[in-house]
Steps between C-alpha positions, in 0.01 A plus 500: 500500500279463806298169548141483584302177568123500456311219673141441412250209479377562145722444207321779314610753762866367495502525127346849486733632753805366313378654171430837653831506683677417171332811347612710794866375487473320827617143570228294666518133586149363509449213750183290532338393838163341385400401848648787685626240743769565761741233362462646150594839628797369710634359180437821318707698747789259486507539123484879531795503748702265264431732205594813711161654448469858631127513574196276481157618378183320625153563617216370709555157668840456360624817629369422856675166504819648377496741796438202729811342369714799595637517156833670490432656159293826495130440415308742270108468528286535187229716651158572364497877425187713512417474148515126503247501788271739325502271188434191707191661667375620157505144364356378838183722461441353155554150643240567768238635266511172314421300816150319498401641836632844428280773652539852354619752761627241740830600662715191511753434786825429315815369674832583313735221606872558462816379666648853523321804640274671227518875502165634356266798548213284620242784541557619141478142349194409709321816371611439142414141475205488753677213706611450859860439468748353751868400468593169662857381537536120500779358703399133490781246444293175545175365359331516831611869557375572150156350557464687832581824316215456257264407771585825662424680178158347478421573868598868420217512235714475196301444184792496243857404529755655260847336506738249357365208303595243750254632754193448284424153651497635860289804417234302333499226761400766754213627283682811359534615145862496360653723249840474331606713201827406338692740282362833622770751441751222566751654258500837653520351854795287390676794336485699821602214706801422265609856516497503875677160510772626253569805707522298823716238321749758390538619860536142618768427238698805602459403864620142421802643305578725801474192739721291261771771515461528878523126535810486277656767713413331817618152348846651477507561871739281692254463786154340518219762466125460566250779464170477716165652479320651795387160622835336487449321171777466262483730200850468349772240547832502327714215369736497809198461724359210291850330508553562871156386616437244214195682373302501177451862433143492379406257789650734758316817380170572692611282792573631852871535566467314821359203318779500253777563768363368829817604681396870480283622793154637409551752778788652317299519175203649680730759665634607159157521334288650772753719692728602206812384689813350352708206605859483411759220556267232637652151492294225320624126533379255238642147518863548412461864399543812702354820347476870594153640441406871447121599492392845391144631462386663178231762459379830360495775753374375818330201349688164528434300179744209542854407593823363347705224649879451426679174578879476496693190576735541789793344308435754210511787752826366632652495149369856442657605838832361394486692175395819674776457752751475219368796311379723783624407853847425351501826308809682620653190639730439215870445489673752264865397527684233303850359551624741222420788756754364755812687384857380578799336352665385810555128565286533820198629330533275197503190706211628705285578196579170329393318818181697526413418131534129577268549804238662278449163319380325805200545739683471830505780757794752480669662790681828399776615749686825476557836656263783468499652165664213307198456265314200653165610348662541171613143505154381629321669216750366244460147626124543463515630153726217385273235660191320373296734722608809313139574378354471855519755783810611674411628841764673724454537875746676723462318838701760677298800372172385652402476874483144617132540574427587135742269321286191554183668361699622201639163423183279570229752457176525725122485475245758611506570875822302556635792716432852590562727199475218250348578165140396478561328169798303647819494316712254299835417636823533310550129487156461348575771244825331405328164435676325197773761517786602733498677842822686598531521878761764571655528846347171600697505824262770626195269482363411853478132628127465427546638147777257445292206617228601258743537208641153580142361454470675166829337385400163625129480411465766235191642672412821680212602732398867519497657841152458648404223259485128512517434122821351360620649180732308278789700361810423284778751552876490473680681795811702456604634833784740584690601799791731582548310834655173574199265522702221629616702795139605563389135509765430751383800709140361478382802313417316178335164453742233399248311294403810310869585434551154339192535294613831371858414457474269215681705235720760663646791313760717674499844326844665527540845646632779285849502662549150360407628159772768464515441128129588469493827695607730216264323264205542741583865567515580128169318444319699774630826390382452150163390645460796717649734241215412268253546778634856590610605151870488575803343351722410790816283510781408737878556441722194560612658824156543611427137424803403721347705785170318473681171501678604815184538705365184661125560417343321792147551335635329191346558156184677645734751674709549182181562292368753742839678510519518125155648484622777743797550271276554200280740680776736646767473235585826351725369229499207272825342620518418865843513660645305791493797736121559435426126572704516836312803608166338432594180677616698808193716504239225440653224713665713770848353444859624472658378178837503649389232739382275214765563233772308704292192505448484120628171359863537381557429126745233400815637321468603142450227254701659222863404410701250708270508798208331315640141533561565875140594552364196318739277700377672822144417401565134405691457820227638712244278325731195572522578861123559531425168327317690220275692740490851343375670829798370696741572208371857487556537878859374458559751228330793694256571229123445451354191347385696208837661438648144499248388251592794259870409515425131440314590198774734376768242540275219373537312818233225484266364756749218577794744429 
């Protein structure tokens, strides 16, 4: 139910208003102000605000003072209506006829004194009651002003004053008759005023509810929000703003924003309110706080009615940026391969895989060395996905695929206008995007000397500076670098920085070429044929002889070359089983070779291990291992077989690591 407060001097009026409101089903809180003094009414307003009153009803002097107080609660005047004025004049005529000096036919000059303008049809009433009527609005606030007002009435030729009871003394002191008639149509006047007050109160209550809902919504904002009127005064302030600027909400409302936050320039507020502009991204410094301010004008059509100010702490923006970077900028920068995706049963690949898994548990930089196509990025992604950074970005950059002039801008980013052709919005560098995660620098040997120097600074200081900027950005990245060249040799030739080499070469992983993984070749070929068979809706397999042919080719492009060749086989295969002759023709046609030139160089097999020859083969292996001091590579060379073939036979004859 809405709440209406009725403030009056007379207790009878207060009581009558409360009783009538009860009959009408309206809640009225009567409040007495016997003296109609300013301090009385200030207390009345405080009580109304404390009780969440929707509107205040008042009349005469009380209403005028409440307006002087700039009361925040809507005021409803109790006006005299036309019929009340007619009734008062009717009783006034009777009053005048009873005066001792009354002269029949005399036209009295009557002053109708009110605090609010009185709307009457003066010509009609003068003709009806044979009086000269004049409406006077009293604005006096002090006794001196009041006395002057009534002297002015006398000087104007006033015979009779009609007004509130408290003016009787002043009227008679100036030699004028005074008339006051209480209770004339009071109930009807009050009923109309209560109806108006109730209608307004319902609208005010609905508006308050909307404001509460709006404030509740704004209070959930993570940034400080202040809404201003057309003069720059605060209309709404949310909880974050109260907390940030140490404000009391009610105390801040109505004050100019520049008084509340002196660091804001009035020129900016004036620009927003009078020119309809917007200011975004302004920096505001307050003691130990740095905030970003956005100011936007509000209006209806072409009319500017106010503005809204948003304040965001810089540290909060930085946290948001980190979150956005992880969810947006790093989108697509994800490592998809795991160690389980690295296929192979050979001793060489098993040892490499196990070592890489140990590297994943540490934060040190990793240097991957291996020929083209051995799977260096596969290892890099697997290391990242097994590390504590697995939920953060994995950013891969091929240093050899970008021109030297562009590589630095890709790695470190740039600001607007850094160079000709630069994006107007600037651009984040890959190192910045990889923050908290891993950056994989493939073909690191192709980076120029200047880029190497900048990368060294990143590794040493964990900071970057965008091209064209002087701002230092903190980054936390793990670097996995890869090269198919001998970096040590490049250092000796002066083509690669020695200090950077040692910074990168903390954990070194040598990835074996496919020719040292003879045992894995058939396994990989079968895997790729199944993979591409599903893609092209074919079931393709190799005969044992065909696998032997594949094993005889050196595969200088390693696993990548084998994968691409298997895709070709799946595409052009006209039968499900691929024979050796078909594989030879494809190798000769694709790689422009003569198989007869390659076949003689295929590794010879040891004698059959069946029957009486088996012990001799085992003895040969043990003897070779003894001569090589346990070094499997040297032992394989003594036997004339590959290292992987040696490992298979050691496994077959159960020859242990220490044989």
